[in-house]
N, C-alpha and C positions, 0 to 999 in steps of 0.2 A: 615108439620116436616118431617114425613120417608122418604119421597124423597128427603130432603134437606142433611135429614141424609145417604141416598145409594150416593147422590152424591156428598159427603164427603170425603166417607169413599172410594168407586173405585179413588177417590183423592189423597187421599195415598196411596193404593195399588200401584199409577202410579213413584208418587213421592221414592216413596221402590224399583220399579222394579229399576227405571230406574239414581235415582240420586248416586249410588256408583261410577258408571261407566262416568254422568254427570261431576262427582266429577272433577275425573281425567284428565279429558279431554283436551287438549291442541290441537292447530292447530300444523301443521307440520312446521309455519311455527316460532311459539314459541319455540318451543322445536329446531327448528334448529340455533335460532338468542344463544338460551341458552348451545347450543355444542358450537357452534362458539364462545360465553364469556370466557366458561372453558378452550377450547383447548386454548386461546394467554393466556392465564395465565398458563396453563403449559409450552406451548412454549416458558413463562421469567425466565422461576425458571433453576435453578442453577441442572439442570435434573443429573449430575453427584451426586448426593446425594440421588439423590431417592436407596429408596428398592428394590431391585431387581426382584422381587416377581411383584412389582409394575409397572419399565420402563419396564416391557417383558407385563405384561398387555397392561403397553397404545400404544406397537408398534402393538400386538394381533389387539386391534382393527382397530388403525390407518391404517391394511393392509384388514382388513375382511370389515370397515364401508367405504372408500377410501375418511380420513379424510385429506381435503389437510387445512385443516385450522391448521391441530396440527400436529407438527416440533417435532416428537421423534427423536432427536440426539444419534444414536444408537454408531456409529461412535466415539464420542465425550468418550460417557457412556463404553465401550469397553474399549477406550484405557486410561482411568481411574484404571480400576483396576489390583491390582498385581495378579500374576499368581495365588494367589491359593484364589482369589472370580472368575478370567477369567473361572477354573474349575467348580465351580459352576456352574454361569452365562451360559455356554456350554449347560447346562443341559435345559436350561431353550427355547433353541434351537425352536423348534419348536412351539413356537408362534410368532417367526419372519420370520417364514417360513416354510410353511409344508411340503417343499419337505427337508429339515435339516433330516438326518440319526443320528440320535443317540445310542451307541452300552452298550450292557451291562456292560460293561468295564473300562464303562464314567461316570457311575454313580458309581461304588463299588472298585472305583480308591480311591487309600491311603488319599490324601488331601481329598476326598469327606466324610471320614470314621464321620465326627461331626454331621454328615449333620443331621440337625432339623427333624425327622420322618416324622411327616405328610408334609413338604419339597419333600418324596422320598417316598410316598405313591404315591403324587403329581406328580414327575414325573413318576411311573412305569403307571401311567393313557395315558402318550405323544407320544410314542413308539412301536403300537402294534407290530411292525416284525421285533424288533433287541430288547429291553428286556420284557420277558416273566411277566406275570403277576405273584405271587407267589401267591401257592390253595390257598391257607386263605388268601387270598387280604380283600374280602369285610370283614370278622376279624375283620382282621386290621385294620379299615377305624373304625367300629365300638369299636374298643377300642377306637382310638385315638379320635373320638370323644367330651370322656368325659376327655379330659385330662387338660382341663378347659373349665368354662361355657358357654360360648362366644367362645371364636379363634377356641375353642375345630371344636363345631357346624359350626362355618363359614367356618374354609379351609376345612372340609368335604364334606360339599356343594358345595365351590369355586370344589374341586377336583372331587367331582361327573359330573360336566357338560361337564370338560373337557374328562373324562370316556366315559360319552355317545357319545361326540361329534367324539372320534377318536379310543376305542376300548372296546368296546361293542358288536362287535362282539367276541370276546373273551372270554367271560363271556359263563357262564350253563345257560340254561333258573332257575334255582333253585341258582344262583348267583341272577342275576339281579329279579327273585321273589325279595332279600333279602337288594339285593341297593336299590329299590326304595321303600319297604317299612323303612328304612331306611335311607331314603331322605326324607318322608312326618315326619315320627315320627321327627326328628330334626327339619325339616319347622316350623309346627306344634309349638315349642318349641321357637323358636327364632323368630317367631313372633310374636306370645304373651306378651312374655317380651319388646322383642327393636321395633317392630315397632308398632303393634292394643294397646298395653300401656304404649308406648310413647309416649308424646307429642312433641319432644322437636327433634330439626332436629339435633342430632348431627354425633359424629363419630357411634355409633353403631347402629342408627336409618340406617343412608347412607350404609353402612359394609350388615346387613344383609337384606337391602333389596336388594339389589342389589345380594347375593346369591338367595333369595326367587326366583326375576326374572330372573332367569339364568335357575332356575331349575322350571320354568311357572312355579309358585304355584299359585295356581288362587286365596286366600285369599288376597295374596299380588296385582298382580293383576287391587283392586280396591282402591291401595295408591293414598289416595290425597297427588298428587304432584305440585298440580298448585302453591300454596304460595311458593315453590322453585323456579317457571321456574319464575314466578313475581319477587319477590326479583335478582333474580339473569337480567334478563333482564331489571329490572327498572336502572342496575348500581351501586347493591349494592356492598361492598369491599366486597367479597373475599376471609376471611382468618381465624385464625385457629378460632372456637366459641368461644364464655366465658363460657358456657356448657362444653364447654370442657376440656380449660383449667384451670377450677375451678376442673377439677377431677382429684384429687390430685392421687390416684391409678393407672390410664390410662396415667398419662402424667411419674407418674414411671415408669412405667411399658411399656411405648413405645415411650413416646416425643412427642410433642410440631411436629416435622417435620414431622417426622413421620407420627401422624392423620393427619394432614393437609395434606398433598400427596396423602394418602392411599383412603382418603372424595375426592380428587378431580377424584381422578378413579372409587373411586364406584359412583360420580353421575354422571359420562359419560356413562360408563355401565347401569345405568337405564334411561337415555334418550337415550342412543342407542337406548332400548332392548322395547323402549316404541314405540319411531319413526318406529321402522321398524316391529313392533311385528303383525297377522296375522289380 
């Protein structure tokens, strides 16, 4: 009896050690298939109605991961913008082309005076040689992470990814330490509420998991995405989920079109980061 108990205990230990990674494990072919399907859905959307951050991130993913299956029609998108919105979209240029130079006068243009402060902090992160970071930049990220329970942490974590990619060399040692602490704190918060304790694959879970994986938050890397991959590869309809549609507060704040397109973008990030992780 004692020997049998030891064998069972060892088996449970092996399951606990390997099971989280086994749950999320997908073959490369399965992930590529899901990416191609979402790419096709994005390609046939009316992209000129996409939010600027969504279309810019999709363009970044396309060039970074060489996504031939995803047609991001930037020329058509830009041509659909009036002068006011073009000046704002121009600030996303780094995501479209790494060599693009945007200067501080573009960011401080009178036409851009009404830019949301979280967006402005994002643009600061992109241009290390031409736009100086405010001396209290990390303090500002911390401050604005609290403006909304979800969107505050989400946008700050999204910014942190690009800050670390393009502008980390301009932070002092103390700023880097404070940034790491802030990122870890925000990751802990949104992981617990929107991923770990959320059994629904809704807007909040897709979006939270996206920025958690962007920032290489270890607990999020054990999230089981097999259900989503299987659903997409089985030809399930890709549309606004019932959970999101019935979330009155979310619909009133963001609207169904934004939520659906944002979720498509988030899913692309999740699948591509999973496919290309070390």
